N, C-alpha and C positions, 0 to 999 in steps of 0.2 A: 338883716340879714343879705346884706349887695353880692355880686357874685361881677370878680375879678377875672375880664376878657381877656387870655390870651393873644398876641398875633401867633400866624401861623409860622414855624421857621420855613423857608423858600426850598426849595433843593432842589437846580436848576442839571438836568443829566440830557449829555448830546447825546447820540449813540448814531446809532445805522439799520437801516430792517433786516438786513445783511449779513448782524451781524451776531456771531450765534455766541457770544460771548454776553456781551448786550440784553439776548434774550436771554441768557439763564443767570443775567446781576440785578439786573430786574425786579430775575421772584424771589432771587437772596433779598436788598434792599428794603423788595416792602420788607417779606417776613421779621430783620432788623426794624421795619419802621415800627408794624401793628405790636412783637415785643417793647418798643419804644414806649406808642401809642396804651399801652396794656399795665406799666406801671407808675402812668395818671403823668404821662410826657404830658407836653401843649401840640395843637392840631402842625401837621407838615401837611406842607400846600408841593406840591412835586408841579413843575414842569417842565418841554425833553427837549431838548435845540439835534437839530437836526446839523449830523454833520458823512462829511460820507470819506465811506476806507479809501473806494477805487469813482478812482470819476470817469475815469476810460476801460468798464471792465469789458470781452474781449463776449459780449453782447452775440452778438456773432456765429460763437462757437455754438456751432450743433449737439454738440454732447451732452450732456448730464456735467452736475458739479462734481464731482467721483471723475466723471473722464480728465475732469477741462485740468484734474493735479496732478492725473501723472501724464495726460497727454501733453499738456502746455507748460503747468510751473516745474515741470520737471520734477515732483517731489517720489520716491518708491513708493511702493504697492501696499508693502505691508506698515511701512508712515502713515502714510492716509491710515488701514484699517481700526490702525489701532489708537489714529485721533480721536475715530470719529464710536470706538466702543471706550475711551476713557469720554469723552463729551457725551453719546449715552449711556453707562451709567450718572454724571455728575445731574443731567437732565431728569435721568429717574427721580433719582434721591428731591429732584424736585415739582415732579406731579410732568413732565416735558417728554414728549417726544421729540426725535427730532426725524424725516423721512428719509435720507439723506441717497436713494437711486434714484430718484424725483428729485432732486434740489437742480438747481440752475440755474450759470450765471447772471446775473439782471444787476437792472444801472438803477439805480435807484433815484432819484433827480423827481419823478413822480408822483413816486409811492413820498417821498416827503411834505409834500407841496400837501398833497391827499389830507398826510397828517397835522400840514397848518393851517390849512379848511376845516377843518374837523376842528381844532384850536380855535378858533373864532366861534365854530358854534356849540360851544363846552363840550365835545367828544372827541378831542386831547385821547389820554389814556388808553379810549376803547378803540377809538381808528387804528391808531399804536400795537394795542394786542390784536390786535385782525389780523394789522394784516403780515410780523412776529408771527402769528398759528398757518397763517397761508403761507408762509414760503417755508421754513419749516415743518410742516406735519404734514401739508398739502402738499405741495409740487408744483401750486402755483406762480399762474405767472407775473409779479406783482408792477412790467415795469406796464403791462397794460391795462391800456383805461378801459376799458371793460371791463376788465378783472377787477377794475381798482373800483370803478364808478357801484362795482356792484358790489362788494364790500362796504363803500362807505353805504348802499341804500341797504343793506341789512345793519346797517346800528341805524339808520332814524334819518341821516343829511337826504338833501334831494340831492335828486340824479342828475337832472337836468342843468341847475347851480353848478353841481361839484363835476362834471362835462367845461361847461362855460370856463370854469377859474382852471382847472389843467388845463387848456385847450389856447389861452388869456397868459398862460403862464403867472399871474398873482400871482402870486405867494415869492414865485420865485429871490427879491430880493428880502424879502424874510430868512430864505438862508441863509441867501449870503451870506447875510448876514451876525446870520447864528457862528457861522465855521467862519468869518469875521474876532468873534470875539473870544470863538475858542481858541481865535490863534494868539488872544491877547494872555489868555490866561498864557498861552505855551499847551498846549495841551495838543494833542500826538499824538491819544491814540481813546477810545473806545469802548467801551462806558468813562466817564466821567463824567464821576458827579460833585457837587458846589453846594455846598450847605452851610446858609443861610449869609454867604458871604463870604465868610471865611475861613472853609477848608475845604482843601481837594481828596479825594475821594477815588485811587482808580481807577477800573478795573472792577471783575466780579467776585471782591474780597466777600467774607466772614459774614455772614448779619448782624457775626456779638459785636464787627469793626461799627455795620453801618450802625447798629446800636449807644454803641460811646459816644459813634461821633456825635450823632444826632441832642446823645445828653450833653457833650460837651461845649456843644453850640446852648443848649436851651440855657444849663451851666452858667454860659458869661454874660446873660441877657442883665437889666439894672432886678 
C-alpha cells in the first residue's frame, strides 16, 4: 500500500511585533489550524513577513504606552481603559496576558531583523513568540540591541552572530522586500494571512474562519 504525501498548505502572515491584534490573531489562527489538522487536513507551513505599522514612533517619549495614548495621541483616558479591558478579556480567552502598565512605545525594525535572522536558522516562530511575550507580557524594550540578543540566546541562537547581523543590518533588504510585497497585495493593516497564495484573511478572525479558509484551499487542490 503506497502513501501519497501531500504538499503543505502555505500560509504567509504579515505581522508586526507591537501589534496586539497580531498577537491575538496568531493564537486564533493556530487554533483554527489545529482544528483543520485534527480533521485530517494536509500539513500547514507558516512563514512570517515583516510589516511596520509605525516606522517613526516617538521612542524618545519617556512615558509608558498608556501615557502616550492619552498625553500624545490625545485619546480620552476612559477610552484607553475600556480598550485595555476589552483586550484583556479577549486575551484571557486565548491564554494571553498583557502588561499595559509597563508597555512602552518602540521601534520594531531591529526586532524584525532578528526575526529574519532566526528564520534563516530555523527558529522564526520561536523568535516571534518570544518577542511578542517580551513586549506585551513583560514590558521589555524590544528595540534594545542587548535585549534582543538576550532573547535570541534564550532560543538557542548564537549571540555573537546575532549581534553582527543586527549591527550590519544584514536583513534590512529582506524587511523592505516583505513590505514591498505587502504593498503589491494591497495590505494596509496587520495581521494579514495569505493562504496558499489564493485567499486573504485580514485581522484576528475567529478560529472557525481560519479553519474554513484552510479547508477551502485544500479543496481547491487536484
